[in-house]
C-alpha positions in Angstrom: 34.1 -38.3 -118.3 37.4 -39.8 -119.4 40.3 -37.6 -118.5 43.5 -38.2 -120.3 47.0 -36.8 -120.5 47.9 -36.6 -124.2 51.1 -35.4 -125.8 48.9 -32.3 -126.7 47.9 -31.7 -123.1 45.4 -32.9 -120.6 42.0 -33.5 -122.2 38.5 -34.8 -122.0 38.4 -37.7 -124.5 35.2 -39.0 -126.2 35.7 -41.6 -128.9 38.5 -40.4 -131.1 38.0 -36.7 -130.2 39.8 -34.9 -127.4 39.0 -31.4 -125.8 41.9 -29.8 -124.1 41.6 -28.8 -120.5 42.9 -25.5 -119.1 45.0 -27.3 -116.3 46.9 -30.7 -116.0 45.1 -33.6 -114.3 47.4 -33.2 -111.3 45.9 -29.8 -110.6 42.3 -30.7 -111.8 41.8 -33.7 -109.3 42.4 -31.8 -106.1 39.5 -29.6 -107.2 37.2 -32.5 -106.5 34.8 -34.4 -108.9 32.0 -31.8 -109.1 34.3 -29.0 -110.1 36.1 -31.2 -112.5 33.0 -32.2 -114.2 32.1 -28.5 -114.6 35.6 -27.7 -116.1 35.4 -30.8 -118.3 31.9 -29.9 -119.6 33.2 -26.4 -120.4 36.2 -27.8 -122.3 33.9 -29.9 -124.4 32.3 -26.8 -125.9 35.6 -26.0 -127.3 37.4 -27.2 -130.4 37.7 -30.9 -130.9 41.1 -32.4 -131.6 42.1 -35.9 -133.1 44.2 -38.3 -131.2 45.4 -41.9 -131.2 46.8 -44.3 -128.9 50.3 -43.2 -129.4 49.3 -39.8 -127.8 48.3 -41.3 -124.5 50.8 -40.6 -121.7 50.9 -41.4 -118.0 47.6 -39.8 -116.8 49.2 -38.1 -113.8 51.7 -38.7 -111.0 49.9 -39.6 -107.8 51.4 -38.5 -104.4 51.3 -42.1 -103.2 50.3 -45.5 -104.5 48.9 -48.1 -102.1 48.4 -51.5 -103.5 45.8 -53.7 -101.7 45.1 -57.5 -101.9 41.3 -57.9 -102.0 40.8 -61.0 -104.1 40.6 -64.2 -102.0 41.4 -66.6 -104.9 44.5 -64.5 -105.8 45.9 -64.7 -102.3 45.4 -68.5 -102.2 47.0 -69.1 -105.6 50.0 -66.8 -105.1 50.9 -67.9 -101.8 51.6 -71.4 -103.1 53.9 -69.8 -105.8 55.7 -67.1 -103.9 55.6 -68.2 -100.3 55.4 -72.0 -100.5 52.3 -71.7 -98.3 48.7 -72.8 -98.7 45.4 -71.4 -97.9 44.5 -67.8 -96.9 45.9 -66.4 -93.6 43.2 -65.7 -91.0 44.6 -62.1 -90.6 43.6 -61.4 -94.3 39.9 -61.3 -93.3 40.6 -58.7 -90.6 41.2 -55.7 -92.7 42.0 -54.7 -96.3 45.8 -55.0 -96.2 48.0 -53.0 -98.4 51.7 -52.0 -99.0 53.1 -48.8 -100.5 54.8 -49.1 -103.8 57.1 -46.7 -105.7 55.3 -43.5 -106.9 58.4 -42.5 -109.0 58.5 -45.7 -111.1 55.2 -45.1 -113.1 54.6 -45.9 -116.8 51.8 -44.9 -119.0 49.8 -46.7 -121.7 51.9 -48.6 -124.2 55.2 -48.0 -122.3 58.0 -50.6 -122.4 58.9 -51.9 -119.0 62.5 -52.6 -118.1 62.9 -56.1 -116.7 64.9 -56.1 -113.4 68.6 -57.3 -114.3 68.5 -60.5 -112.3 64.8 -61.2 -112.8 63.8 -64.4 -114.8 60.2 -64.7 -113.4 58.5 -61.4 -114.6 54.8 -61.2 -114.0 51.9 -58.8 -114.5 49.0 -58.1 -112.2 45.6 -57.0 -113.4 44.1 -54.4 -111.0 41.8 -51.4 -111.0 42.8 -48.3 -109.1 40.7 -45.6 -107.5 41.9 -42.0 -107.6 41.0 -39.7 -104.7 39.6 -36.2 -105.3 39.7 -35.4 -101.5 41.8 -36.3 -98.6 41.4 -36.6 -94.8 42.3 -38.6 -91.7 40.3 -41.4 -90.2 37.4 -41.0 -92.7 34.2 -43.0 -92.3 33.2 -45.2 -95.1 30.6 -42.6 -96.3 33.2 -39.9 -96.3 35.6 -42.1 -98.1 33.0 -42.8 -100.8 32.5 -39.1 -101.3 36.3 -38.7 -101.8 36.3 -40.9 -104.8 37.2 -39.0 -107.9 37.6 -41.8 -110.5 39.1 -45.1 -111.6 41.9 -46.4 -113.9 43.6 -49.7 -114.8 46.7 -50.7 -112.9 49.4 -53.2 -113.9 51.5 -54.0 -110.9 54.5 -55.6 -112.6 56.1 -58.1 -110.3 59.6 -59.8 -110.3 58.5 -63.2 -108.7 61.9 -64.7 -108.2 63.1 -61.5 -106.4 59.9 -61.3 -104.5 59.9 -64.9 -103.3 63.4 -64.4 -101.8 62.9 -61.2 -100.0 59.4 -62.2 -98.6 61.3 -64.8 -96.5 62.6 -61.8 -94.5 58.9 -61.1 -93.5 58.9 -57.3 -94.1 57.0 -57.4 -97.4 57.7 -56.9 -101.1 60.3 -54.4 -102.1 62.6 -55.0 -105.1 60.2 -57.5 -106.3 57.7 -54.7 -106.9 59.3 -51.2 -106.9 60.7 -51.1 -110.4 57.5 -50.5 -112.4 53.7 -49.8 -112.2 51.6 -49.0 -115.2 48.4 -47.0 -115.0 46.0 -45.7 -117.6 44.9 -45.3 -120.2 42.9 -42.5 -118.6 40.9 -41.7 -115.5 37.2 -42.5 -115.7 35.2 -40.2 -113.4 33.2 -41.9 -110.7 29.8 -40.7 -112.1 30.4 -42.9 -115.2 30.6 -46.2 -113.1 27.7 -46.4 -110.8 28.2 -50.1 -110.7 31.6 -51.8 -110.2 30.5 -55.3 -111.4 32.9 -54.9 -114.2 34.5 -57.6 -116.4 38.4 -57.6 -116.2 40.5 -59.5 -118.8 44.2 -59.9 -119.4 46.2 -61.4 -122.4 49.8 -61.9 -123.3 50.8 -61.6 -127.0 47.0 -61.9 -128.0 46.5 -65.1 -126.0 43.8 -64.8 -123.1 45.4 -65.7 -119.8 42.7 -64.9 -117.3 40.2 -62.6 -115.7 37.5 -61.9 -113.1 34.8 -59.5 -112.1 35.8 -56.5 -110.0 32.8 -57.2 -107.8 34.4 -60.2 -106.5 36.6 -57.9 -104.3 36.3 -58.9 -100.7 36.7 -55.3 -99.7 35.1 -52.2 -101.3 37.0 -49.1 -102.3 35.4 -47.0 -99.5 36.4 -49.7 -97.0 39.9 -49.6 -98.4 40.1 -45.8 -98.3 38.7 -45.5 -94.9 41.2 -48.1 -93.5 44.1 -46.3 -95.3 43.2 -43.1 -93.6 42.6 -44.6 -90.2 45.2 -42.9 -87.7 46.9 -41.6 -90.8 46.1 -39.4 -93.8 45.1 -39.7 -97.5 45.5 -36.8 -100.0 43.7 -35.8 -103.1 45.3 -37.6 -106.0 46.3 -40.7 -103.9 46.0 -43.9 -106.0 44.7 -47.1 -104.2 44.8 -50.3 -106.2 42.4 -53.1 -105.8 45.0 -55.8 -105.8 45.1 -58.6 -108.5 41.9 -60.1 -109.6 41.4 -63.9 -109.3 40.9 -66.1 -112.3 44.4 -65.8 -113.6 44.8 -62.1 -113.1 48.6 -62.9 -112.7 50.8 -65.6 -113.8 51.9 -66.5 -110.3 48.4 -67.5 -109.4 48.3 -70.0 -112.2 51.9 -71.2 -111.3 50.8 -71.8 -107.7 47.7 -73.8 -108.8 49.5 -75.9 -111.5 52.8 -76.4 -109.7 54.7 -75.4 -112.7 55.5 -72.1 -114.5 52.8 -72.5 -117.1 52.2 -70.1 -118.8 55.8 -69.0 -118.9 57.2 -65.9 -117.3 57.3 -62.7 -119.4 60.2 -62.2 -121.7 61.5 -59.1 -123.6 59.2 -58.3 -126.5 56.0 -59.6 -124.8 53.0 -57.5 -124.8 50.4 -57.5 -121.9 46.9 -56.2 -122.6 44.5 -55.5 -119.9 40.8 -54.7 -120.6 38.3 -53.5 -118.0 34.7 -53.0 -118.8 33.7 -49.3 -118.5 37.3 -48.1 -118.2 39.3 -49.2 -121.3 42.4 -50.9 -122.3 45.9 -50.7 -120.9 48.8 -52.3 -122.8 52.4 -52.4 -122.0 55.5 -54.5 -123.2 58.6 -55.9 -121.8 61.7 -54.0 -123.0 
C-alpha cells in the first residue's frame, strides 16, 4: 500500500484515488505492518476521494532521522569535493556509519527549501529511507528485517561550503546538513517491495543529473537497523536513510570527480526531482 498524508487527512492512495484512514500515519506506523495493512484494506472499502500532487504533505514526523553512507562510489567522489581527500577510508568497511540529522527541519513533497543565508554551494542527495514499524535494542538482522514497515524517498539537502569548513573540526556534519530534509511523497509498505533492486534517478530543472540502483548499497537495511540498535535503541517510526546513491546522486560527487563545480550548485528557483522505481517521485525547489 501507499500511505500518504493529504490535506484531507491520512490516506491509502491508489492511482488518483485516496481512501481516508481513521488515524494519522504517526499513530498507524507503531501498530506494525500487519495491523496497518488490515486497517488500510478496511479503509479501501470506503468512499474514494480524488486528490492531486498539491494535496500531498509531509508523510509523518519521525522520532529520529539517521542518515547512513552506504554507496562506495559516493564516498569516494564526495571526499574529494568536501574533504580534499581521496579514496575510501578503511573504517567505512567496518560498519554502516551514520549521523543523526534534524527531525524538526523536515519538508514534504513539492515544498520550497530555504537556502542557508551564507551558503553558495547548495546540493541535493538522492536517497531511500526505511521506516520502522517496531523498535528494540541490539536487534539481530532477522529481527531488524521484521521491524521494517516501509520505504520512502529522502532528499538530504546539503550546504557543501558550510559542510566542507565544519568537517575540518572532525566532529561530523552540522550546519551543512541540519537545515532541511525532504521526505515523501508517501510511504510504500514493505510488502510492495520484495526486491530492492530499484532504479533511482535525479534531475534539476528537467535535466537528468545522475542515478544508480538501490541494490548497489554496500550495507542492507536490516544490517543498518541492527547496527543502529546495537547497545542503543530504535523506535517505531524511526527513519533510516540509505545515504546518497552513486552515479551522480548528488552534485558534490560530480564536482569531486571533475575538479570543478559542474553542474553548478543549486540556486533559488531550481527544481529537484527524484524518481525511485516502485516508490514514486519526490520534488522540491529552492526558495
